[in-house]
C-alpha positions, 0 to 999 in steps of 0.5 A, a space after each residue: 199411664 199404668 206401668 207395665 208390671 201393674 198391668 201384669 198384676 191386674 191380668 193375673 188378679 182378673 184370671 183368678 177372679 174369673 176362676 180361669 186360674 185356680 188355687 194352687 195352679 201354675 201361673 203362665 210362664 214368663 216367656 208366654 207373658 213376654 210375648 202376650 204383652 210385648 215387654 221384657 222379662 224383667 217386667 214380668 218378673 217384677 209383677 210376679 215378685 209384687 204378687 209374691 210379696 202380697 202373698 197372692 202367689 208363691 214360687 217353686 225353684 225351677 218349677 214356676 209361680 203358683 196361685 196361693 190357696 185360700 185358707 178355709 179355716 180362716 173363713 170358718 172362724 171369721 168372727 173369732 179374733 184369737 190373740 192367744 194362739 201361737 201359730 204361724 200365718 198359714 198363708 205363709 207356709 210353703 205347702 207346695 214346696 215342702 210337698 215337693 221335697 217330701 216326694 223327692 225324699 221318698 225317692 232318694 231315701 226310700 231304703 231308710 224310711 222304714 228302718 230305725 235311723 240314727 238317734 242323732 238324726 240324718 247324717 246328711 241333714 246334720 251336715 247341711 245344718 253346719 252351713 245353715 247354722 253358720 249364717 246365724 253365727 253358730 259355728 259348729 260341727 256335724 257331730 255336735 248337732 242332734 235332731 229332735 222331735 221339736 225343741 220341746 223334746 230337747 227341753 224335756 231331755 235337758 231338764 231331766 238328764 244329769 249335767 257335768 256340774 252335778 247341780 239340780 236347779 233350773 233358772 228361768 226368766 220371769 215371765 217365760 215360755 209357759 211349757 217349760 214350767 210343766 216339763 220341769 215339774 214333770 221331771 221332778 226338778 226345781 225351778 227358780 225365777 229371775 225377773 225379766 222386763 222390757 230392759 232385760 235382767 239384772 246381771 248382779 241378781 243373775 250373778 248372785 243366783 248363779 253363785 248361791 242357788 245350785 243352778 244346773 242351767 239357765 233357760 233363756 230366750 235372748 231374741 224375740 222373747 216369748 212372751 215379752 217380744 224383747 231381745 237382750 243387748 249384745 253386752 248382756 249376752 256376752 256377760 251371761 256367757 261369762 257368768 256361766 263360765 265363772 260359776 259352772 252353770 250351763 245356758 240353754 239358749 232357745 232361739 226359736 224365732 231367729 229366722 225373723 231377726 233381720 238385725 245383722 248385729 244381733 248375735 246368739 249367746 252361743 257366739 260369745 261362748 268360748 268355754 262350751 257352756 251354751 246349748 243352742 236350740 233351733 225350732 223348725 215349727 214356729 216359722 216354718 211348718 208346725 206339723 213336722 215337729 223338727 228341732 235341732 240342738 247343738 250340744 257340747 261334747 261332754 253332754 252328748 252321750 247323756 243326751 242321746 241316752 235319754 233320747 233313745 228312751 224317748 223315741 229311738 229316732 226322729 221321723 226320717 221322712 221329715 228329716 229328708 224333706 227338710 234337708 232337700 228344702 234347705 239345700 235347694 235354697 227354698 228355706 232361705 227364700 221362705 225366710 226372706 218372705 216371712 221376715 218381710 211379712 211379720 215386720 209388716 204386721 208389726 208395723 201395722 199394729 204400731 200404726 193402729 195404736 197411734 190413734 188409740 189412747 194407751 194411758 194406763 198401759 205399758 207395752 213393748 212392740 218389737 220391730 218383728 216377731 209374734 208377741 206384744 206384752 202389755 201390763 197395767 200401771 195399776 191392778 185391774 181385774 183380769 178375770 173381768 177383762 177376759 170375760 168381756 173380751 171372750 163375749 166378743 170372741 176376742 181371746 188373749 193370753 193372761 200373764 199369770 201363765 208365764 210365771 212360775 207360781 201361775 200368778 204375777 205381781 202385776 196385771 198383764 197379758 200377751 198378744 200374738 199377732 202371727 196368725 191374724 190378718 190386718 183387719 182382725 188386728 185393727 178390730 181386735 186392738 180397738 175392742 181390746 182398748 175399749 174394754 180396758 178403758 172401762 176397767 181402768 
């Protein structure tokens, strides 16, 4: 006999199929279904939670459950499998909830929306972020937090502004987030690289660079690295903080995917910093809403005035409406619930990719698949013609991010590439991986 909660699931699915329940429409109240099916409230809630975990519905606190809208963009690009695009799964984005928060922000902050705000950002948002950051083991005060127009703006300002150590060069991992290359180049600073692989970095080499290369700051992505997908060990994080203090170097810690890290023992470098050497960056784009372009930077006091001077020249202040809406979203508990949902979803995607690879011959390819996140890095044990591989894949409408873009000199000593699975469905992941390795084996 079918369990009652599964009957509830089937009933909702049938309402949607018959178009009696439309996209974005509120589901029947729990009390209504209790009466209809003669069951208790917990049975209905279990059925709704199952539908929510499968991304068929979403909830808005104190409002109810709603049917998820179909992604028309996905249907329009049905034949394309794009492993190069770094955007969150649009089916996981909280459109309705955030729209509610925007409307509420207009009501609450209407007097502040049409004037220039504080360069540091909304005071009430920064106050909310103090508690928010503490859950990430970032213990700070409101005065050290600055809201930026995405973490990209923070990186650009930091690369351009002067630092108390009076040094000029910027150290980056190789490979690393490709945008920092252009930002630093535009700001006229010099980049120096240090090799990072699946095992991390050579700490002796890091110490030698800190000691001899006039490093202003070390830009690093300790957790769920872009493009490698790897994370530093706690020992390495602690050592990086210690070396920064020893050689008068600052650390710019880009923790852009911290929301996805379910490992409670995984800590930011900031946690180990007792010398005020680490600048912590948090993006609200990759795991939340890309379009709102909000980020936050936790600055040490000796850097704040210089940072704010540059930010005033950039944009005076960050969008007030978006800041107000984000504050409401965080304080309502919606953000925390959203994070729980996406943690589960991206972990499932990564596990599915692992399952797909069990039946595929990966000989000649070294790869790392994290437990969660967006990225998988693949490199060949011998040189292959990446241009030919790219051409063949593009002919089949499959796109990858070639490895050379993530290195300073726009090249690498090995043939490598990055896959991003964040936006893709399971069907596209499976088909894309199959075709990818078919083409790889033709060239190896």
